[in-house]
ZAMARGU-4260 file (C-alpha; in steps of 0.2 Angstrom, whole numbers, plus 5000, padded with zeros to 4 digits):
<rodrens>
0) 5047/4978/4725 | 5044/4995/4732 | 5026/4990/4736 | 5032/4975/4746 | 5045/4986/4756
5) 5031/4998/4761 | 5020/4983/4766 | 5034/4976/4777 | 5037/4993/4785 | 5019/4995/4789
10) 5018/4978/4796 | 5033/4981/4807 | 5026/4997/4814 | 5009/4988/4818 | 5018/4975/4827
15) 5029/4987/4837 | 5013/4997/4842 | 5004/4981/4847 | 5019/4976/4857 | 5019/4993/4866
20) 5001/4991/4870 | 5003/4973/4877 | 5018/4979/4887 | 5008/4993/4895 | 4994/4981/4898
25) 5006/4970/4908 | 5013/4985/4918 | 4997/4988/4928 | 5002/4978/4943 | 5018/4977/4954
30) 5027/4985/4968 | 5039/5000/4969 | 5051/5004/4983 | 5054/5023/4987 | 5067/5032/4997
35) 5061/5048/5005 | 5074/5061/5010 | 5069/5076/5020 | 5081/5091/5022 | 5080/5095/5041
40) 5091/5110/5040 | 5079/5119/5028 | 5065/5118/5041 | 5075/5122/5057 | 5067/5135/5068
45) 5077/5151/5068 | 5081/5148/5087 | 5089/5131/5082 | 5101/5138/5068 | 5116/5138/5079
50) 5114/5119/5082 | 5115/5114/5063 | 5132/5105/5066 | 5124/5094/5079 | 5109/5089/5069
55) 5109/5078/5054 | 5105/5087/5038 | 5093/5074/5031 | 5081/5061/5038 | 5077/5046/5026
60) 5063/5034/5026 | 5058/5020/5015 | 5041/5017/5007 | 5032/5004/4996 | 5019/5006/4983
65) 5009/4991/4978 | 4996/4992/4964 | 4985/4980/4954 | 4967/4978/4949 | 4964/4996/4950
70) 4969/4997/4968 | 4984/5005/4976 | 4992/5004/4993 | 5006/5015/5000 | 5015/5012/5016
75) 5031/5014/5026 | 5043/5000/5027 | 5058/4996/5038 | 5076/5000/5032 | 5084/4984/5038
80) 5102/4991/5036 | 5099/5006/5047 | 5089/4995/5060 | 5105/4984/5061 | 5116/4999/5063
85) 5105/5006/5077 | 5105/4989/5086 | 5124/4989/5086 | 5124/5007/5094 | 5113/5000/5108
90) 5097/5007/5100 | 5101/5025/5104 | 5094/5038/5093 | 5097/5057/5091 | 5089/5072/5099
95) 5072/5068/5104 | 5064/5083/5095 | 5072/5077/5079 | 5068/5059/5078 | 5052/5053/5070
100) 5041/5039/5076 | 5041/5024/5065 | 5026/5026/5055 | 5014/5012/5052 | 5002/5022/5042
105) 4994/5016/5026 | 4985/5024/5012 | 4973/5013/5001 | 4965/5020/4985 | 4952/5011/4975
110) 4954/5019/4957 | 4938/5011/4951 | 4927/5020/4965 | 4938/5035/4967 | 4939/5033/4986
115) 4953/5033/4999 | 4955/5025/5016 | 4970/5030/5026 | 4976/5026/5043 | 4983/5040/5054
120) 4991/5039/5072 | 4990/5054/5083 | 4995/5055/5101 | 4993/5036/5102 | 4976/5036/5095
125) 4972/5027/5078 | 4960/5035/5065 | 4953/5029/5049 | 4952/5043/5037 | 4940/5041/5022
130) 4937/5052/5007 | 4942/5056/4989 | 4959/5057/4982 | 4967/5074/4982 | 4966/5083/4965
135) 4981/5091/4958 | 4980/5102/4942 | 4996/5096/4935 | 5005/5106/4921 | 5015/5096/4908
140) 5032/5104/4904 | 5037/5093/4889 | 5053/5089/4898 | 5059/5070/4898 | 5072/5061/4908
145) 5077/5043/4913 | 5073/5037/4931 | 5081/5020/4932 | 5075/5010/4917 | 5060/5021/4913
150) 5058/5036/4902 | 5048/5049/4912 | 5039/5065/4908 | 5039/5081/4920 | 5024/5088/4927
155) 5023/5103/4940 | 5010/5109/4952 | 5011/5124/4965 | 5001/5134/4977 | 5005/5148/4989
160) 5016/5137/5000 | 5021/5122/4990 | 5030/5119/4973 | 5031/5101/4966 | 5040/5094/4952
165) 5035/5076/4948 | 5042/5064/4935 | 5030/5050/4929 | 5032/5036/4917 | 5018/5032/4904
170) 5027/5015/4903 | 5017/5010/4919 | 5000/5017/4915 | 4993/5018/4933 | 4988/5034/4941
175) 4998/5032/4957 | 5013/5039/4966 | 5020/5042/4983 | 5007/5047/4996 | 4992/5057/4990
180) 5002/5063/4974 | 4992/5055/4960 | 4982/5060/4945 | 4995/5058/4931 | 4994/5046/4916
185) 5008/5035/4924 | 5016/5031/4940 | 5027/5044/4948 | 5045/5038/4950 | 5053/5054/4957
190) 5047/5070/4966 | 5055/5086/4972 | 5045/5097/4984 | 5050/5115/4987 | 5067/5114/4979
195) 5075/5100/4989 | 5065/5102/5005 | 5059/5084/5002 | 5063/5072/4988 | 5056/5055/4985
200) 5064/5043/4972 | 5060/5025/4966 | 5074/5014/4970 | 5067/4997/4964 | 5052/4993/4952
205) 5045/4975/4952 | 5031/4972/4939 | 5020/4957/4940 | 5004/4950/4948 | 5000/4955/4966
210) 4990/4944/4978 | 4972/4951/4980 | 4974/4948/4999 | 4988/4962/4999 | 4977/4976/4992
215) 4964/4977/5005 | 4958/4993/5013 | 4963/4995/5031 | 4950/4994/5045 | 4959/4998/5061
220) 4955/5015/5069 | 4941/5027/5072 | 4933/5031/5056 | 4932/5050/5052 | 4931/5060/5036
225) 4945/5070/5029 | 4937/5086/5036 | 4935/5079/5053 | 4953/5073/5053 | 4960/5090/5048
230) 4950/5098/5063 | 4956/5085/5075 | 4974/5086/5069 | 4974/5105/5071 | 4967/5105/5088
235) 4980/5092/5094 | 4994/5103/5087 | 4987/5118/5096 | 4987/5108/5112 | 5005/5103/5109
240) 5010/5121/5106 | 5003/5126/5123 | 5010/5111/5132 | 5028/5112/5125 | 5029/5130/5119
245) 5037/5124/5103 | 5037/5136/5089 | 5045/5135/5072 | 5046/5147/5057 | 5031/5158/5055
250) 5025/5154/5073 | 5021/5136/5069 | 5026/5121/5079 | 5041/5112/5072 | 5037/5095/5067
255) 5039/5084/5051 | 5025/5077/5040 | 5031/5060/5033
</rodrens>
């Protein structure tokens, strides 16, 4: 009798493990919607400190991650509710220096070839930046928490200027996440950068097959390497500093990176 009970228990464990494997195998394609919140007040130039009451504390934007067949696409999407509210107000926006242009940028990653193609828009010019995914030396903390319906694990990374806390879920075993934040054994569902300076949170996860026509690398723009793009961007920032005289903390021009 005891032998039969052990046999049944062993079979139950095997079935459960097989079920988890099958579930994970089915969770390798789908779409995830994110809300990104940037704390504007944390980055205000010193000379703007007295204007805090006239400047919104946060700037929000929405993004979509699409993944399947070892390919990943991350792009900005419209917030229909906010667009409708803006239309009711006559399309007016806040202070010119604080508003961000609607980003049409996309980032495509082919995990099978370890390659990246990203569109960038600078001063009205379109660029196609090619290269390899950014490598982060993540440290696992052993902490866990629930993000939506998914159990996540914590990983951290930092350098001299940036500290990142990422929560990823092995329940969706795809090395993907918001922007260029990847390299973990599961999709990143929540991120906190520089203690609240920037937060990105998954608001909706839809798993299922994705059409092959969606996950295609962008082709519009002048093709440049990551090194060339960094040089072009740096030069343009210097030109803008000279033209507008805009300086932020640490002598840098005040702008947002989406």
